[in-house]
Structure formats: C-alpha cells, structure tokens
N, CA and C atoms as an extended XYZ file, in Angstrom:
306
Properties=species:S:1:pos:R:3:atomname:S:1:resname:S:1:resid:I:1 pbc="F F F"
N         0.905       -1.172       -0.022 N   UNK     1
C        -0.136       -0.027       -0.169 CA  UNK     1
C         0.766        1.258       -0.075 C   UNK     1
N         0.743        2.247       -0.632 N   UNK     2
C         1.218        3.424       -0.868 CA  UNK     2
C         0.412        4.753       -0.704 C   UNK     2
N         0.549        5.607        0.097 N   UNK     3
C        -0.033        7.101        0.636 CA  UNK     3
C         0.788        7.795        0.387 C   UNK     3
N         0.366        9.363       -0.346 N   UNK     4
C         0.501       10.267        0.077 CA  UNK     4
C         0.545       11.272        1.042 C   UNK     4
N         1.276       11.803        2.068 N   UNK     5
C         0.170       12.637        3.325 CA  UNK     5
C         1.348       13.649        3.336 C   UNK     5
N         0.384       14.945        3.135 N   UNK     6
C         1.267       16.088        3.178 CA  UNK     6
C         2.734       16.123        2.704 C   UNK     6
N         2.766       15.745        1.661 N   UNK     7
C         3.678       15.795        0.327 CA  UNK     7
C         4.672       14.696        0.529 C   UNK     7
N         3.993       13.612        1.208 N   UNK     8
C         5.444       12.832        1.361 CA  UNK     8
C         4.947       11.349        1.450 C   UNK     8
N         5.673       10.543        0.691 N   UNK     9
C         5.083        9.156        0.174 CA  UNK     9
C         5.504        8.525        1.683 C   UNK     9
N         4.536        7.299        1.890 N   UNK    10
C         4.494        6.037        2.854 CA  UNK    10
C         4.158        4.834        2.016 C   UNK    10
N         5.305        3.942        2.007 N   UNK    11
C         4.744        2.982        1.596 CA  UNK    11
C         5.314        1.443        2.026 C   UNK    11
N         4.172        0.700        2.395 N   UNK    12
C         4.403       -0.837        2.880 CA  UNK    12
C         5.608       -1.208        2.677 C   UNK    12
N         6.050       -1.411        0.973 N   UNK    13
C         7.162       -1.946        0.319 CA  UNK    13
C         8.201       -1.392        0.863 C   UNK    13
N         8.329       -0.674        1.519 N   UNK    14
C         9.694       -0.080        1.394 CA  UNK    14
C         9.849        0.313        2.730 C   UNK    14
N         8.763        0.274        3.793 N   UNK    15
C         8.949        0.382        4.846 CA  UNK    15
C         9.180       -0.686        5.863 C   UNK    15
N         9.922       -0.891        7.044 N   UNK    16
C         9.795       -1.930        7.631 CA  UNK    16
C         8.373       -2.467        8.412 C   UNK    16
N         7.995       -3.551        8.476 N   UNK    17
C         6.953       -3.804        9.278 CA  UNK    17
C         7.430       -4.324       10.774 C   UNK    17
N         6.942       -3.931       11.647 N   UNK    18
C         7.193       -3.717       13.249 CA  UNK    18
C         6.600       -4.728       13.941 C   UNK    18
N         4.915       -5.100       13.906 N   UNK    19
C         4.147       -6.307       14.535 CA  UNK    19
C         2.889       -5.917       13.532 C   UNK    19
N         2.130       -7.224       14.075 N   UNK    20
C         0.505       -7.137       13.626 CA  UNK    20
C        -0.284       -6.931       14.686 C   UNK    20
N        -1.428       -6.094       14.036 N   UNK    21
C        -2.165       -5.947       15.035 CA  UNK    21
C        -3.564       -6.372       14.811 C   UNK    21
N        -3.488       -6.918       14.343 N   UNK    22
C        -4.993       -7.433       13.181 CA  UNK    22
C        -6.033       -8.243       15.006 C   UNK    22
N        -7.174       -8.289       14.349 N   UNK    23
C        -8.090       -9.153       15.425 CA  UNK    23
C        -8.271      -10.780       15.095 C   UNK    23
N        -7.327      -11.003       13.969 N   UNK    24
C        -7.781      -12.355       13.926 CA  UNK    24
C        -9.576      -13.076       13.317 C   UNK    24
N       -10.529      -11.968       12.791 N   UNK    25
C       -11.836      -12.618       12.706 CA  UNK    25
C       -11.450      -12.953       11.772 C   UNK    25
N       -12.878      -13.906       11.117 N   UNK    26
C       -12.882      -14.550       10.004 CA  UNK    26
C       -13.146      -13.339        8.820 C   UNK    26
N       -12.671      -13.285        7.638 N   UNK    27
C       -12.880      -12.578        6.838 CA  UNK    27
C       -13.881      -12.242        6.250 C   UNK    27
N       -15.265      -13.216        6.526 N   UNK    28
C       -16.384      -12.593        6.172 CA  UNK    28
C       -17.245      -11.605        7.467 C   UNK    28
N       -16.431      -11.346        8.616 N   UNK    29
C       -17.020      -10.810        9.480 CA  UNK    29
C       -16.718       -9.442        9.489 C   UNK    29
N       -18.025       -8.483        9.550 N   UNK    30
C       -18.048       -7.245        9.302 CA  UNK    30
C       -16.961       -6.228       10.427 C   UNK    30
N       -16.186       -6.965       11.328 N   UNK    31
C       -15.086       -6.337       12.204 CA  UNK    31
C       -14.220       -6.762       12.231 C   UNK    31
N       -13.680       -7.638       10.631 N   UNK    32
C       -12.404       -8.031       10.741 CA  UNK    32
C       -11.372       -7.146       10.469 C   UNK    32
N       -10.451       -6.813       10.842 N   UNK    33
C        -9.190       -6.132       10.474 CA  UNK    33
C        -8.132       -6.577       10.866 C   UNK    33
N        -7.112       -6.213        9.848 N   UNK    34
C        -5.919       -6.783        9.379 CA  UNK    34
C        -5.309       -4.738        9.416 C   UNK    34
N        -4.372       -5.197       10.278 N   UNK    35
C        -3.780       -4.162       10.509 CA  UNK    35
C        -2.144       -3.943       11.149 C   UNK    35
N        -0.994       -3.022       10.518 N   UNK    36
C         0.381       -3.498       10.779 CA  UNK    36
C         1.005       -2.154       11.436 C   UNK    36
N         2.134       -1.907       11.896 N   UNK    37
C         2.540       -0.820       12.497 CA  UNK    37
C         3.853       -0.999       11.605 C   UNK    37
N         4.580        0.033       10.967 N   UNK    38
C         5.451        0.488       10.293 CA  UNK    38
C         6.428        1.434       10.482 C   UNK    38
N         7.549        1.078       10.359 N   UNK    39
C         8.857        2.481       10.416 CA  UNK    39
C         9.404        2.883        8.936 C   UNK    39
N         8.972        3.930        8.665 N   UNK    40
C         9.382        4.429        7.129 CA  UNK    40
C        11.264        4.436        7.599 C   UNK    40
N        11.980        4.274        6.036 N   UNK    41
C        13.521        4.507        5.746 CA  UNK    41
C        13.960        5.987        6.688 C   UNK    41
N        12.499        6.694        6.688 N   UNK    42
C        13.265        8.132        7.573 CA  UNK    42
C        12.977        8.359        8.566 C   UNK    42
N        12.279        7.053        9.374 N   UNK    43
C        11.889        6.844       10.809 CA  UNK    43
C        10.786        7.328       11.179 C   UNK    43
N         9.447        7.782       10.346 N   UNK    44
C         8.024        8.068       10.624 CA  UNK    44
C         7.385        6.531       10.971 C   UNK    44
N         6.696        6.696       11.842 N   UNK    45
C         5.623        5.434       12.222 CA  UNK    45
C         4.458        5.531       11.720 C   UNK    45
N         3.654        4.409       11.119 N   UNK    46
C         2.052        4.529       10.213 CA  UNK    46
C         2.016        3.240       10.673 C   UNK    46
N         0.317        3.326       10.523 N   UNK    47
C        -0.074        1.785       10.926 CA  UNK    47
C        -0.952        1.915        8.865 C   UNK    47
N        -0.960        0.524        8.611 N   UNK    48
C        -1.724        0.629        7.404 CA  UNK    48
C        -2.583       -0.884        7.680 C   UNK    48
N        -3.459       -0.803        6.772 N   UNK    49
C        -4.438       -1.871        7.112 CA  UNK    49
C        -5.598       -1.596        6.348 C   UNK    49
N        -6.476       -3.090        6.408 N   UNK    50
C        -7.734       -2.948        5.915 CA  UNK    50
C        -8.869       -3.930        6.790 C   UNK    50
N        -9.986       -3.329        6.256 N   UNK    51
C       -11.151       -3.752        7.351 CA  UNK    51
C       -12.357       -4.357        6.613 C   UNK    51
N       -13.291       -4.529        7.634 N   UNK    52
C       -14.561       -4.523        7.203 CA  UNK    52
C       -15.594       -3.522        7.342 C   UNK    52
N       -16.583       -3.502        7.195 N   UNK    53
C       -17.864       -2.108        7.379 CA  UNK    53
C       -17.950       -1.722        8.997 C   UNK    53
N       -17.839       -2.445        9.581 N   UNK    54
C       -17.456       -2.243       11.104 CA  UNK    54
C       -16.281       -1.892       11.804 C   UNK    54
N       -15.440       -1.532       10.703 N   UNK    55
C       -13.928       -1.116       11.153 CA  UNK    55
C       -13.807        0.314       11.312 C   UNK    55
N       -12.664        1.119       11.227 N   UNK    56
C       -12.200        2.169       10.869 CA  UNK    56
C       -11.729        2.675        9.516 C   UNK    56
N       -11.616        1.596        8.699 N   UNK    57
C       -11.028        1.483        7.363 CA  UNK    57
C       -12.318        1.274        6.442 C   UNK    57
N       -13.338        1.228        7.239 N   UNK    58
C       -14.789        1.066        6.018 CA  UNK    58
C       -14.786        2.024        5.288 C   UNK    58
N       -15.770        1.743        4.270 N   UNK    59
C       -15.713        3.034        2.997 CA  UNK    59
C       -17.189        2.748        2.615 C   UNK    59
N       -18.052        4.208        2.164 N   UNK    60
C       -19.293        4.326        1.911 CA  UNK    60
C       -19.416        3.591        0.487 C   UNK    60
N       -20.212        3.055        0.367 N   UNK    61
C       -20.542        2.103       -0.501 CA  UNK    61
C       -22.099        3.144       -1.627 C   UNK    61
N       -22.483        3.974       -0.718 N   UNK    62
C       -23.980        4.545       -1.469 CA  UNK    62
C       -24.614        4.215       -0.890 C   UNK    62
N       -26.023        4.634       -1.294 N   UNK    63
C       -27.407        4.188       -0.572 CA  UNK    63
C       -27.271        3.780        0.799 C   UNK    63
N       -26.236        4.692        1.841 N   UNK    64
C       -26.371        4.561        3.040 CA  UNK    64
C       -25.710        2.902        3.745 C   UNK    64
N       -25.043        2.729        2.884 N   UNK    65
C       -24.372        1.182        2.832 CA  UNK    65
C       -22.881        1.629        2.758 C   UNK    65
N       -22.167        0.609        3.755 N   UNK    66
C       -20.456        0.511        4.179 CA  UNK    66
C       -20.224       -0.973        3.650 C   UNK    66
N       -18.618       -0.294        3.142 N   UNK    67
C       -17.869       -2.012        2.814 CA  UNK    67
C       -16.257       -2.059        3.191 C   UNK    67
N       -15.620       -3.053        2.784 N   UNK    68
C       -14.532       -3.392        3.270 CA  UNK    68
C       -13.474       -1.464        2.845 C   UNK    68
N       -12.822       -1.765        3.641 N   UNK    69
C       -11.406       -0.660        2.881 CA  UNK    69
C       -10.462       -0.694        3.717 C   UNK    69
N        -9.619       -0.004        3.003 N   UNK    70
C        -8.085        0.130        3.944 CA  UNK    70
C        -7.387        1.098        3.829 C   UNK    70
N        -6.436        1.519        4.590 N   UNK    71
C        -6.082        3.045        4.871 CA  UNK    71
C        -4.842        3.321        5.339 C   UNK    71
N        -3.985        4.020        5.458 N   UNK    72
C        -2.865        4.511        6.157 CA  UNK    72
C        -2.571        5.749        6.610 C   UNK    72
N        -2.338        5.678        8.271 N   UNK    73
C        -2.589        6.707        8.782 CA  UNK    73
C        -0.991        6.873        9.645 C   UNK    73
N        -0.425        8.508        9.908 N   UNK    74
C         0.827        8.911       10.162 CA  UNK    74
C         0.695        8.317       12.114 C   UNK    74
N         1.316        7.608       12.595 N   UNK    75
C         1.180        7.808       13.933 CA  UNK    75
C         2.512        8.423       14.830 C   UNK    75
N         2.760        9.293       16.125 N   UNK    76
C         4.151        9.348       16.863 CA  UNK    76
C         4.527        8.451       17.092 C   UNK    76
N         6.080        8.676       17.665 N   UNK    77
C         6.687        7.415       18.438 CA  UNK    77
C         5.927        6.717       19.504 C   UNK    77
N         5.309        7.832       20.581 N   UNK    78
C         5.159        7.430       21.697 CA  UNK    78
C         3.587        6.238       21.296 C   UNK    78
N         2.680        6.605       20.461 N   UNK    79
C         1.387        6.017       20.253 CA  UNK    79
C         2.346        4.695       19.405 C   UNK    79
N         3.182        4.783       18.621 N   UNK    80
C         3.941        3.526       18.499 CA  UNK    80
C         4.027        2.156       19.100 C   UNK    80
N         4.762        3.078       20.268 N   UNK    81
C         5.511        2.321       21.562 CA  UNK    81
C         4.230        1.657       22.355 C   UNK    81
N         2.761        2.563       22.334 N   UNK    82
C         1.511        1.768       22.928 CA  UNK    82
C         1.160        0.851       22.324 C   UNK    82
N         1.095        0.853       20.714 N   UNK    83
C         0.757        0.461       20.033 CA  UNK    83
C         1.579       -1.314       20.208 C   UNK    83
N         2.875       -0.964       20.177 N   UNK    84
C         3.938       -2.232       20.410 CA  UNK    84
C         3.534       -3.237       21.577 C   UNK    84
N         3.634       -2.178       22.383 N   UNK    85
C         3.027       -2.825       24.190 CA  UNK    85
C         1.694       -3.411       24.237 C   UNK    85
N         0.724       -3.005       23.012 N   UNK    86
C        -0.577       -3.870       23.251 CA  UNK    86
C        -0.886       -4.930       22.158 C   UNK    86
N        -0.006       -4.893       20.776 N   UNK    87
C        -0.193       -6.097       20.217 CA  UNK    87
C         1.122       -6.655       19.677 C   UNK    87
N         2.293       -6.120       20.010 N   UNK    88
C         3.771       -7.377       19.737 CA  UNK    88
C         3.758       -7.637       20.842 C   UNK    88
N         4.910       -8.248       20.380 N   UNK    89
C         5.443       -9.304       21.327 CA  UNK    89
C         6.885       -8.544       21.963 C   UNK    89
N         7.423       -8.998       23.378 N   UNK    90
C         8.594       -8.254       23.646 CA  UNK    90
C         9.700       -8.111       22.808 C   UNK    90
N         9.998       -9.433       22.169 N   UNK    91
C        10.939       -9.440       21.243 CA  UNK    91
C        10.653       -7.910       19.995 C   UNK    91
N         9.651       -8.165       19.487 N   UNK    92
C         9.330       -7.100       18.737 CA  UNK    92
C         9.521       -5.453       19.017 C   UNK    92
N         8.925       -5.397       20.505 N   UNK    93
C         9.367       -4.111       20.893 CA  UNK    93
C        10.822       -3.657       21.015 C   UNK    93
N        11.678       -4.673       21.685 N   UNK    94
C        12.821       -4.530       21.957 CA  UNK    94
C        13.618       -4.337       20.616 C   UNK    94
N        13.476       -5.239       19.588 N   UNK    95
C        14.109       -4.953       18.171 CA  UNK    95
C        13.286       -3.361       17.483 C   UNK    95
N        12.730       -2.475       17.853 N   UNK    96
C        12.011       -1.491       17.414 CA  UNK    96
C        12.518       -0.237       18.186 C   UNK    96
N        12.671       -0.712       19.632 N   UNK    97
C        12.718        0.319       20.355 CA  UNK    97
C        13.899       -0.205       21.198 C   UNK    97
N        15.240        0.004       21.497 N   UNK    98
C        16.455       -0.362       22.423 CA  UNK    98
C        15.812       -0.079       23.956 C   UNK    98
N        15.812       -1.552       24.361 N   UNK    99
C        15.278       -1.155       26.015 CA  UNK    99
C        16.275       -1.482       26.867 C   UNK    99
N        16.111       -1.553       28.111 N   UNK   100
C        16.767       -1.995       29.199 CA  UNK   100
C        15.720       -2.260       30.027 C   UNK   100
N        16.406       -3.892       30.764 N   UNK   101
C        15.939       -4.383       31.668 CA  UNK   101
C        15.319       -3.816       32.843 C   UNK   101
N        14.502       -3.723       33.630 N   UNK   102
C        13.623       -2.659       34.809 CA  UNK   102
C        13.907       -3.129       35.736 C   UNK   102
C-alpha cells in the first residue's frame, strides 16, 4: 500500500513492518481488521491496514451502506510504542526500540 500524506510518500513495500495488530476474525466478519505498524526509512511510524464495514477502514458504498476498505495513517513515536506494547511481542518491541531491563 502506498499513500502520499503532506507531500511525502509512505509505502509498506519500503518500510519495516514492526508488528501485526489484526484481530484474527474471519474475513466474512464485518469487524475483521488486518493492521500493521511500520517505520519508514526516514523514521516515521505509520499504521496500514484494511477492514470490514464495522472498522475504521470502512468505506461508503452509496445508498447508506458501507463496505470493506483500506488506509494508512501516521502515528507518533509514543503512539507506536503503545501500539507495540498492546499488540506486539516483547521481542518485537525490543527490536524496534532499544530497551533496558527494569
């Protein structure tokens, strides 16, 4: 997926995937969500994903109906850390952000 935001290109093919935050619901479930956290080569974090009509990625289909859609949104470093803490493994967090044992 590739998107231009504020004149800058963000591309899942050239960015590093840091973790998977999908919900593992069946693809025919309207709440199904596939989402990934990425870091661009220049260090910007972003989420890219797709989902059903009952997710943030839904798209209007006309006649007051909604369908599956996809999207990409920028997140701050602190939001990326929170996302990794919630959806990633300890190993994924450590690989993305150098940590020290507490």
